[in-house]
C-alpha positions, 0 to 999 in steps of 0.5 A: 500499499503506497504512503499518503503524503498528506496524511503524513504531515504532522504526524506523530512517532515515537522509535522503538529505539532512542535516536540521537538522543530521542524518541518522539518525533513528528513529520515536518515535511515528505517529498519523492523521489521516484518511487520512494517517499521520504519523510522529514522527522523533527524531534518533539523536544529538540528541533534541531534533531531533523532528519529524512527517512523512506516513509515506509521504514515507519510502518515497521512496528520493530522500528516505530510505533504511531503516536507518541508512547511512553515506556509502559506503553511500549512495554506493554503486552500487545492487546488484541481486544478492542473495548469499542468492537461491536460484534454482529451475528 
């Protein structure tokens, strides 16, 4: 599935590993390079920390999680149950 640039700008991400001293980032820019889409991320607490990465990497849950997560949230076991889910039989 292709990455939608318009949905990426402003999106927030948590790095699974500390990246340049930080974990929380926001997408501030996107660009196409051939068939690839690249996202520019900025650290939420230090706007001097910015870097570009292939936007496909953001889909890898071993590298990134959507939103800004605490360490406790990142380390919690996956919960497959959605309390807002309605089952229709």
